[in-house]
N, C-alpha and C positions, 0 to 999 in steps of 0.2 A: 113208762114215764105216765102217771095221770095227766088228763087233758093237755096233751103234748102238744097238738095245733094250737090252743090258748097261748101256750107259753113260747110257742115259737113265734107269736105274732107280737107277745111282749118284748122277745129279746129283737128280733128283727124287724124294724118298724119298716122300712121299702118294700113296697109289692114284688119290686124285681128280687129282693132276697127271699122274702116268704115264699116266691113259686120256686124258686132253685133248692131251698134247704125242702121243700117238700117232696122236689124231685131226686135229691139225694137220698132223702131217708126210705123212699121207694125202691129206689135202686139198690138198697142194703141190704132189701128182704130177700134179695136173691142168690146171696152172696151163702155159701154150704154153710148151714148151722154146725154140723160138727167140727169144720174149721176153725170158724171164727165166732164167738160168743159174743153177742153185740148189747152191750147197754147203755141207756142215754143217761146224763145226769145236769140239771140246769145247775149253774152258778148265777152269782148276782146277774151278770150283764154277757153271759157268754153259756156255750151250749159244750160238752165234751162227751165224745161218743168213746168210748172206753170198750176195747177190743180184748178179750181174751183168747189165746192160742195154748195149745197143746204143747206140754214140754216139748226140749229140744235136747237133743242127747248133749251132754258136758255145757248146758245151760241151765244157771237157776235151781241146780240141786232137783232135777226133777219134778218141779213144781210148774204149774202152768206161767205161760209169760203173757205180761200184759202191758199194751199200746194205750196212749191216750190221743186220740185226733181233739186239736182245743179250737175251736171255732170262736170268735169276737163276735159283737153285735156288728161288725163291718163287712163280713164275711158275705159275698165273695169277692169284695174289694179290694180286700187284704188275703192274703195266703193264710192257710191255717196252721197248725204249728203240730208237730208230732212228738212226743214225748215217751218213752218208756216209764213205766212206773216197775217194773221188773226187766230183767235182772241189775246185773251192776253196772249199767251205763245209765240208773235209773238217778243222775241228777239234774235234773232239768235241763241236760241240753235240746235242743230242737233239732230233729233229724230227718227233717223234710227232704231235702235237698238229698243227704244220704240213700235215703227210701227210695226218691225218685232215679235218681241220677241225672237230674237235669232241675233247673228252676222249675218251682210252681208256677202255672198258668190259670187261669179261670177255667179255660175248656177242660182241664183235669178234673174227673168226679172223686168225689171221695173214696166209692169201694173200689178204684183203681189203684187209689195209694195203698190201701188195706191189702188187696191182691198181691202186693210188692213185698207188707211185710217179711212173709217166709224167706224168701233171698235175703233180704237184708239181714235176716238172722243169720242165714248161712254165712254171710260174710262176716258178721262178727264173732260165730264159731270158729272159724277159719283162723283169724287175728286173735284169737280169746287169751294167747299166754305173750303176744305184744303190746306190751302198753302204750308204745310212741304211736301204735296205729291207732288203736281204739282212741287215742286221747284227739287223734285228727279228725273224728266224725262230731258231727253235729254242730251247733254251736248256740251262742248266747246272745240274746237281743238286749245289749245296752240301750238305756234310757227309754226303755218301755217298761211296760206293765209285765208283772212276774206273778205268775201263777202258783199263789201258796196253795192250793187246794189237790195238788197235782198226785198226793199218795206217794209219795217217793219214799223209797226203803233206805236210800243207803247217803244219806245226809242227814246234818245236825244241826238244829239253829239254837242261837243263841241271842238275847237282848245286850246289847254294847252300848259303851257311847265313845265314839271316836274323836282324838283332839287333835284338831288343824288349827296351826294356827294358835294356841292356848287356849282356842273355842270349844266347847263340847257340842256332838251333834250326835242324835239318835239315830242308832243301826240296827239293823239288825244281820248277824252273820249269818251265812248256811255253809259248814264245814262239809267236805267230801273227799274221797281218795284221788279226786280229779282236781279239782277248783275249790277256791275259797271265794262266794260272793259276798258283796255288801250292799244288801237293800235299805231302802228307806221308805217308810209309811207315808203316804200323802194322799189325801183325800179320799181315804178310805181302802185305799188299793196299792199293794206293794211295787215298787219302780227297780230295778236293777240299776244301781248306780256304777259299779266296777265290778272287775271280777280278776280272777290270776290264778295261776298254775300252782297247784299245791307242790310241784316239784320246786317250785321256783323259790318256795321259801325257805332260806337258808340259815334261818336261827330265830328262836323263841326265846325271851326271857319274861321271868315275872318279874317285877317290880313295883312293892307294894301290893297294892291291888289293881295294878295293871300288867295290860301285856304287851311287851316291846317286840314288833314283828320286821325282820330284815327281809326284804326281797330283791332277788338279782334277776335282771332283765338283759342280756347279752353282758358287758361290761359295768353297767350301772347297779347301784345298791340303793336300794330305797327304804325307808325307816315308815313304820307306821304305829300309831299309840293306840290301844283299846282299852277299857275298862268293862269288862264283865260284869253281869250280874254276879255271877260265882265265878270267881277267878281259877277256883282250882280245878272245876270240873273240865271247865273250858281248855287250861290247859293240859289237863288229862287229854281231851280230845282232840285236839289241834296236833298235839304231840303224837298220837294215835294215829290220826291220820296221815301226819307227814312221814312215820316210819312206814305203815303200810305203801305209801305210795314209791317210797325208796327202794323196795323189794326186800328189807330187812326184817328177817323171822320177827315177829314180835312174840316176846317170851309173857308168862305169864304177870310177872311183877311189874311189867311195864303198861298192864293196864288195871294196876291197883287191886290185881286180886286180893293179896293178902288182908289189905286192910280193911274188905269186907267180911273177913273171917268169924266175926260176931255180930254183924249185920243184920238186924233186927228187922226184914225184909217185910214182914206181913205188917209191923207199926208203921212203916211208908206206905203201904198198898191201902189200908186204914184210913193216912191220912190225905191222900189220893181221892177216896170217895168222900171224904168230908168236902176236901175243897171244890169237886165236882157238884156235888150236891147243894154248897153253899153259892157256886156258881148260876146255878140253875133260878137262886133264888134272890139274888143281890150281883149286881155287877160291879166291881169294885177294883180298882187298880191294885189293892192289896190282896185280893183275892185274885185276881189274874197271876199276878206274881209269883205270889205263894203255890199256885197249882201247877206252872211253869218250872218253879223250883224241883216240885214235888216229881214233876216229870222228867225232868234231866238228872234227880237222881237215882229213880227206876231203871232209866236209859243206860246210865253208868252202872247200876248196880248188874244188872241181867247181861250187859256188855263183857263185865269181867268176870262174870261166872259160865258164859258161851250159854246162855240160855236163850232160845229165840222170842223169848216173850220183850225181851225190848223192841224189837219193831213195833208191837202193840203200843208203846208208850212214843215212841217216835212218832209214829200215827197221831196218837191223840194230841201231841203238842203242833202237830203239824196244822191240824185242824183247827186247832185251838187260833193258834196265829192267822190262820186263815179268815177267819170268822170278821165278819165287817165291824161288828159292835166290837170286837175286842181291839181291831187295828184304828179303830177312833180313840180307844182309851191310851194304846201307845203313841199315836201320834200327839193326844195333848200334853203328853207328858217332855215336848220340846221345848 
């Protein structure tokens, strides 16, 4: 990271914090570079430490595994968060306590946390076929800022309106095999309002341009009404995640492969490039919405034909949503 020290001063205002961060980064240099590849990334008001590790047998299809340590501008007065960006636990949960096997305290250094990653991955590998055990790992921090620039690969985002007592509220929905999150853009940041296990979703109905979701918790049922920008894509995705979470084999027709038989993918990719270029020249709600819809179509197409390129468009969509200027436009629509 260029001008690292000046950026540290910009993020961490308190002298105690600055000294601690400088010490932490110095300690990271002693880690084995063959085992842990460390890169730093500054976001608006926080610092990410991205740790890339060698592939683990039976995890992530032989590809490198990435962790992300997320330090907001109050560290070390608040705990760091540990996220996986790969493999299948990459759904935004914070795994700090699972990695440490204890609560975090300010006396624990970041390099100590990183050195515990291999043991945590052994635990994940051991339980890789036990869905309930994997769901018990990690947690979401409700009513707190949610980092939308984590680079998650196993989630999908949708702009929606949620209808509550007859009133409409702008939301961003994150879908994954494990959880469904309700996010709201407030003052240029995403806040996590609520989350629910995907397996607790017992019914999804399309009513005109709305999606009616029925949730079960213990013996209680709860209904939720959402109006996604693209109802068909939303229904396809939420049913796919739900089907996958139940362990049922997903048939090709369930991911709408047939409807893409004569799909002009190059035309769509040209459209993506056009809107991306337009966005560089002028940031408007119309261009943002058009680009998001184009990304969603590309994700749906490449997912349907089992092409790994869908991950590229998931990443582009997440990066777009995570931009401060885009979040401002989305929040102004409330």
